[in-house]
C-alpha positions as CSV (number, residue, x, y, z in Angstrom):
1,X,-25.8,-6.8,-4.9
2,X,-24.5,-4.8,-1.9
3,X,-26.3,-1.5,-1.2
4,X,-24.4,1.7,-1.4
5,X,-24.1,3.7,1.7
6,X,-25.6,7.2,1.9
7,X,-23.4,10.3,2.3
8,X,-24.6,10.5,5.9
9,X,-23.7,6.8,6.5
10,X,-20.3,7.3,5.0
11,X,-19.7,10.5,7.1
12,X,-20.7,8.5,10.2
13,X,-18.4,5.7,9.4
14,X,-15.5,8.1,8.7
15,X,-16.1,9.8,12.1
16,X,-15.0,6.5,13.6
17,X,-12.1,6.0,11.2
18,X,-9.9,9.1,11.8
19,X,-7.1,7.9,9.5
20,X,-9.3,7.4,6.5
21,X,-10.7,9.9,4.1
22,X,-13.2,9.8,1.3
23,X,-11.9,10.2,-2.2
24,X,-14.9,10.1,-4.6
25,X,-16.5,6.7,-4.4
26,X,-13.8,5.2,-2.1
27,X,-12.3,5.2,1.3
28,X,-8.5,5.9,1.3
29,X,-5.7,5.6,3.9
30,X,-1.9,5.7,3.5
31,X,0.2,3.9,6.1
32,X,3.9,4.5,6.5
33,X,5.8,1.7,8.1
34,X,9.3,1.9,9.7
35,X,10.8,-0.3,7.0
36,X,9.9,-1.7,3.6
37,X,9.7,-5.3,4.9
38,X,7.3,-4.0,7.7
39,X,5.2,-2.4,5.0
40,X,5.1,-5.7,3.0
41,X,4.3,-7.7,6.1
42,X,1.2,-5.4,6.7
43,X,0.2,-5.8,3.0
44,X,0.3,-9.6,3.5
45,X,-1.8,-9.4,6.6
46,X,-4.3,-7.1,4.8
47,X,-4.4,-9.6,1.9
48,X,-5.3,-12.4,4.2
49,X,-8.0,-10.4,5.9
50,X,-9.4,-9.3,2.5
51,X,-9.4,-12.8,1.2
52,X,-11.3,-13.9,4.3
53,X,-13.8,-11.2,3.8
54,X,-14.0,-11.7,0.1
55,X,-13.5,-8.0,-0.3
56,X,-10.3,-6.8,-1.8
57,X,-8.7,-3.3,-1.6
58,X,-6.6,-1.6,-4.3
59,X,-3.1,-1.4,-2.8
60,X,-0.4,1.0,-4.0
61,X,3.1,0.3,-2.5
62,X,5.6,3.1,-2.6
63,X,8.6,2.0,-0.5
64,X,7.5,2.3,3.1
65,X,4.2,4.0,2.3
66,X,1.2,1.9,1.3
67,X,-2.1,3.4,0.2
68,X,-5.2,1.3,0.7
69,X,-8.3,2.2,-1.4
70,X,-11.6,0.6,-0.5
71,X,-14.6,0.6,-2.8
72,X,-17.1,-2.1,-3.7
73,X,-16.6,-2.1,-7.5
74,X,-19.6,-4.4,-8.2
75,X,-21.9,-1.8,-6.5
76,X,-20.1,1.3,-7.9
77,X,-19.1,2.9,-4.6
78,X,-18.9,2.5,-0.9
79,X,-20.9,-0.2,0.9
80,X,-20.9,-1.5,4.4
81,X,-18.0,-3.9,3.4
82,X,-15.7,-0.9,3.0
83,X,-15.7,0.6,6.5
84,X,-15.7,-3.0,7.9
85,X,-12.4,-3.7,6.0
86,X,-11.1,-0.3,7.0
87,X,-11.6,-1.1,10.7
88,X,-9.8,-4.5,10.1
89,X,-6.9,-2.7,8.4
90,X,-6.6,-0.2,11.3
91,X,-6.5,-3.1,13.7
92,X,-3.7,-4.8,11.7
93,X,-1.8,-1.6,11.4
94,X,-2.0,-1.1,15.2
95,X,-0.2,-4.4,15.9
């Protein structure tokens, strides 16, 4: 099983992820796209990256705003996989 990050490790990761915040046992970011199809295109790219990493976010789609919530459910909180996927989502969103 993956090891949970300490509060200090989570804070350090978040210092490098300025668009993300901690919400309980998860990392959260909302991304607003110019259009609904653009938002769905990003969701599809994130889905591909998540499948490749075998680490899947919770995704909430509200028109052009999509909220990504990252938590390692099997470990009960935030593990190294979560900031890794957050970085990947940031890179995809920057395209």
